[in-house]
Each structure stands twice: as C-alpha cells, then as structure tokens.
C-alpha positions as CSV (number, residue, x, y, z in Angstrom):
1,X,-4.3,-38.9,9.8
2,X,-7.4,-38.3,7.8
3,X,-10.3,-40.2,7.3
4,X,-10.7,-41.6,3.7
5,X,-13.3,-40.7,1.4
6,X,-15.8,-43.5,-0.1
7,X,-18.3,-43.4,-2.8
8,X,-21.3,-45.9,-2.0
9,X,-23.2,-47.0,-5.2
10,X,-26.6,-48.8,-4.1
11,X,-27.8,-51.2,-6.4
12,X,-30.7,-53.9,-6.8
13,X,-31.3,-56.9,-9.5
14,X,-33.7,-56.1,-11.8
15,X,-36.8,-57.9,-10.7
16,X,-35.8,-58.2,-7.4
17,X,-37.3,-56.6,-5.1
18,X,-41.0,-56.7,-4.5
19,X,-42.6,-54.4,-6.7
20,X,-45.5,-54.0,-3.3
21,X,-45.5,-50.5,-1.3
22,X,-44.3,-51.3,2.1
23,X,-47.5,-51.5,4.6
24,X,-47.3,-48.4,7.8
25,X,-45.9,-50.7,10.3
26,X,-43.0,-51.6,7.6
27,X,-42.6,-48.5,6.6
28,X,-42.7,-47.2,10.6
29,X,-39.9,-50.2,11.2
30,X,-37.6,-49.5,8.7
31,X,-37.2,-45.9,9.1
32,X,-36.5,-46.6,12.5
33,X,-33.9,-48.6,11.2
34,X,-32.6,-46.3,9.2
35,X,-32.3,-43.2,12.3
36,X,-30.8,-45.6,14.3
37,X,-27.8,-46.8,12.2
38,X,-28.0,-43.4,10.4
39,X,-27.4,-42.2,14.0
40,X,-24.4,-44.8,15.0
41,X,-23.0,-43.2,12.0
42,X,-23.1,-39.7,12.4
43,X,-19.7,-38.2,11.7
44,X,-18.8,-41.2,9.2
45,X,-22.1,-39.3,6.7
46,X,-20.6,-37.0,4.8
47,X,-23.5,-37.0,2.2
48,X,-26.3,-39.6,2.7
49,X,-27.1,-38.9,-1.7
50,X,-30.2,-39.7,-2.8
51,X,-32.5,-42.0,-3.9
52,X,-31.7,-41.8,-8.5
53,X,-35.0,-40.8,-10.3
54,X,-34.5,-42.8,-13.6
55,X,-34.1,-41.5,-16.7
56,X,-31.2,-39.4,-17.4
57,X,-29.0,-39.5,-19.5
58,X,-25.3,-41.8,-21.1
59,X,-23.0,-39.8,-22.4
60,X,-19.8,-41.0,-24.4
61,X,-17.5,-40.0,-27.2
62,X,-20.1,-39.9,-29.6
63,X,-22.9,-38.5,-28.4
64,X,-25.5,-38.2,-25.6
65,X,-28.0,-40.6,-25.5
66,X,-31.6,-41.6,-23.1
67,X,-30.3,-44.1,-20.4
68,X,-29.9,-45.7,-17.6
69,X,-30.7,-48.8,-19.9
70,X,-33.3,-51.9,-19.1
71,X,-31.9,-54.4,-20.2
72,X,-29.2,-53.9,-17.5
73,X,-29.5,-56.6,-15.0
74,X,-29.0,-53.7,-12.1
75,X,-30.2,-50.9,-11.2
76,X,-28.5,-48.4,-9.3
77,X,-30.9,-46.9,-7.4
78,X,-28.6,-44.2,-5.4
79,X,-25.2,-43.3,-3.3
80,X,-23.9,-42.3,-0.9
81,X,-20.0,-41.6,0.3
82,X,-18.4,-42.1,3.9
83,X,-15.5,-41.0,5.8
84,X,-14.1,-43.9,7.8
85,X,-10.0,-44.9,8.1
86,X,-10.1,-48.5,5.6
87,X,-12.2,-49.6,3.2
88,X,-12.9,-52.1,5.0
89,X,-14.0,-49.7,7.5
90,X,-16.4,-48.5,4.8
91,X,-17.3,-51.9,3.9
92,X,-18.8,-52.2,7.6
93,X,-20.5,-48.8,7.7
94,X,-22.8,-49.9,4.7
95,X,-23.3,-53.5,5.9
96,X,-24.7,-52.1,8.6
97,X,-27.5,-50.0,6.3
98,X,-30.8,-51.3,6.2
99,X,-31.0,-51.2,2.7
100,X,-28.3,-54.6,2.2
101,X,-30.9,-56.6,3.1
102,X,-33.7,-56.4,0.6
103,X,-33.7,-59.1,-1.7
104,X,-30.8,-58.8,-5.1
105,X,-29.5,-55.6,-3.0
106,X,-25.0,-54.3,-3.0
107,X,-23.5,-51.6,-2.5
108,X,-19.8,-51.2,-4.4
109,X,-17.8,-48.7,-2.6
110,X,-15.2,-46.8,-3.9
111,X,-12.0,-45.3,-2.6
112,X,-12.0,-41.6,-4.0
113,X,-8.4,-40.2,-4.5
C-alpha cells in the first residue's frame, strides 16, 4: 500500500508569539531540535515548504484584493507536505515538530486526494 500525502498548515494565534528575537543560544537549540526532527522523519517529509511572507492576494469571483487580512485571529505562517500511512501517523509527525511547542501554535492536517 502506498503512502498518502498530507498538507500541514502551520498556524499561530495573533499576538500569542513572543515578538522578541531569540538569543543565539536559543536559535542554536531550535535548529538542533529541528534538524533532529527532520532526520528522524526524513522518509516522510516530501516538501518542508517554508515560512510564508506577509502580504499576498485574496481571489474571489468578485475580484482580487490585498490580503491576508490582519484582523484574523490566526496567522498562517507556513506549510509542509508529509507522506504517511494514515492521518494519525501524519498527526504524530506534526506533533513532534519543534514549532508546535510555540505558544498558540497549531498544525492543521488535511489529506491530499
């Protein structure tokens, strides 16, 4: 049975993340955790995506407007695509991701059909 692909949308609550830049030692610790996680799940990580830049466009049948809207309670900060045998396995991969430990952070997981 071939593995399924899942889109993982990384979200954070507006105003929940600390605006202070991490110290060099905190950055080193975050990178170490990220690299260990990435190595552990290397066979499952199809596309690590990346951080989404601010700004963009919202497209509807009525036209195109600037977005995303800052009034939103949640900010979509990035995405990745993982492959796993089940939604539960994909959730476990995301749960071990270092970014999930940030205050107000969550990952929405949807199977790609």
